[in-house]
C-alpha positions as CSV (number, residue, x, y, z in Angstrom):
1,M,11.9,24.4,-10.0
2,K,15.6,24.5,-9.2
3,I,16.5,24.3,-5.5
4,L,20.0,26.4,-4.8
5,R,21.7,24.2,-2.6
6,I,24.7,25.4,-0.7
7,H,27.0,23.4,1.5
8,L,26.8,24.2,5.5
9,K,30.0,24.4,6.0
10,S,31.4,26.3,2.8
11,F,28.7,28.7,3.1
12,R,29.7,30.1,6.4
13,D,33.4,29.9,5.9
14,F,32.7,32.0,2.6
15,Y,29.9,34.4,4.3
16,A,31.9,34.5,7.6
17,K,34.4,37.3,5.0
18,P,32.4,40.7,5.1
19,F,34.3,41.5,2.1
20,L,32.5,38.3,-0.2
21,K,29.0,39.0,1.0
22,A,28.6,41.2,-1.6
23,H,30.0,38.2,-4.5
24,L,27.4,35.9,-2.6
25,R,25.1,38.3,-3.2
26,E,25.6,38.8,-7.0
27,S,26.4,35.1,-7.2
28,I,22.8,34.3,-5.9
29,N,21.0,36.9,-7.7
30,N,22.8,35.7,-11.2
31,E,21.6,32.2,-10.9
32,V,18.0,33.2,-10.1
33,N,18.2,35.1,-13.0
34,D,19.8,31.9,-14.6
35,M,17.1,29.5,-13.4
36,S,14.4,32.3,-14.2
37,H,14.2,30.9,-18.1
38,P,14.6,26.1,-19.4
39,E,16.9,25.9,-22.0
40,Q,14.4,24.1,-24.4
41,K,10.4,23.5,-24.2
42,F,8.3,20.9,-25.6
43,S,4.5,21.5,-25.9
44,A,2.1,19.5,-27.6
45,G,-1.8,20.3,-27.0
46,A,-1.5,21.2,-22.9
47,V,1.1,19.0,-22.3
48,S,4.5,20.7,-21.9
49,A,8.4,19.0,-21.2
50,S,11.0,21.5,-20.0
51,V,14.6,21.4,-19.5
52,W,16.7,23.1,-17.4
53,A,20.0,23.8,-17.2
54,N,22.0,23.2,-13.1
55,E,25.3,23.5,-11.9
56,N,26.1,21.6,-8.5
57,T,29.3,21.9,-6.4
58,V,30.8,19.2,-5.2
59,D,33.8,19.3,-3.2
60,G,34.8,22.0,-5.2
61,K,34.1,20.9,-9.0
62,V,31.5,22.4,-10.6
63,I,29.0,19.4,-11.9
64,K,26.8,20.6,-14.5
65,N,23.3,18.3,-15.5
66,Q,20.0,18.9,-16.8
67,S,16.5,18.6,-15.6
68,V,13.1,17.7,-16.8
69,T,9.8,19.6,-15.4
70,F,6.2,18.8,-16.6
71,Q,3.4,20.2,-16.7
72,K,-0.6,19.8,-18.2
73,R,-2.3,23.7,-18.7
74,Y,-6.0,23.2,-18.5
75,K,-8.5,26.3,-17.7
76,D,-10.7,26.0,-14.7
77,A,-14.2,26.0,-14.2
78,D,-13.8,30.2,-13.4
79,G,-11.6,30.5,-16.8
80,Q,-8.4,30.7,-15.0
81,W,-5.4,28.8,-16.4
82,K,-4.0,26.0,-14.3
83,S,-1.3,23.9,-13.9
84,S,-0.9,20.0,-13.3
85,S,1.2,17.3,-13.2
86,S,-2.1,15.0,-13.1
87,L,-2.3,13.4,-16.5
88,M,-5.9,12.0,-18.1
89,D,-5.8,8.7,-20.6
90,R,-6.2,11.4,-23.5
91,D,-3.0,13.2,-22.3
92,L,-0.2,10.4,-22.5
93,P,0.4,10.5,-25.9
94,N,1.1,13.9,-26.1
95,A,3.0,13.1,-22.3
96,M,4.9,10.7,-24.4
97,V,6.0,12.9,-27.0
98,V,7.3,15.6,-25.2
99,L,9.0,13.7,-22.9
100,A,11.1,12.0,-26.1
101,K,11.6,15.1,-27.1
102,A,13.1,16.5,-23.9
103,Y,15.6,13.2,-23.5
104,E,16.7,13.5,-27.3
105,F,17.2,17.1,-27.0
106,M,19.5,16.4,-23.3
107,K,21.1,13.6,-24.8
108,L,22.3,15.1,-28.0
109,R,23.5,17.9,-26.4
110,V,25.5,16.2,-24.1
111,S,26.9,14.0,-26.7
112,D,28.1,17.5,-28.8
113,L,29.7,17.9,-25.3
114,Q,31.8,15.3,-25.2
115,P,34.9,14.8,-27.7
116,A,34.4,12.4,-30.8
117,E,36.3,9.0,-30.5
């Protein structure tokens, strides 16, 4: 899950202007909507890895990066689906596959965005 980070000083300066309050609210809502779906999800057995697009603003510059979340799905004693990041030894091969695929997706995506030399 992506955490929305706002620099306190820039937030105060921005939010202090009344006419910008609606823009801030809309901007946060758009960011939350964009964060609700991963760019790509890889699954093997009960294990999955999701690649998320992230944007952070540092010194007025927008920096784009990606992150990966990882989970194992299972049913509890009551038959309810649960998620965990804890793995058994038998889950490790599937974890290695989905994480390798997530890494491959991220690296190929980054190289596609960079100009050829």
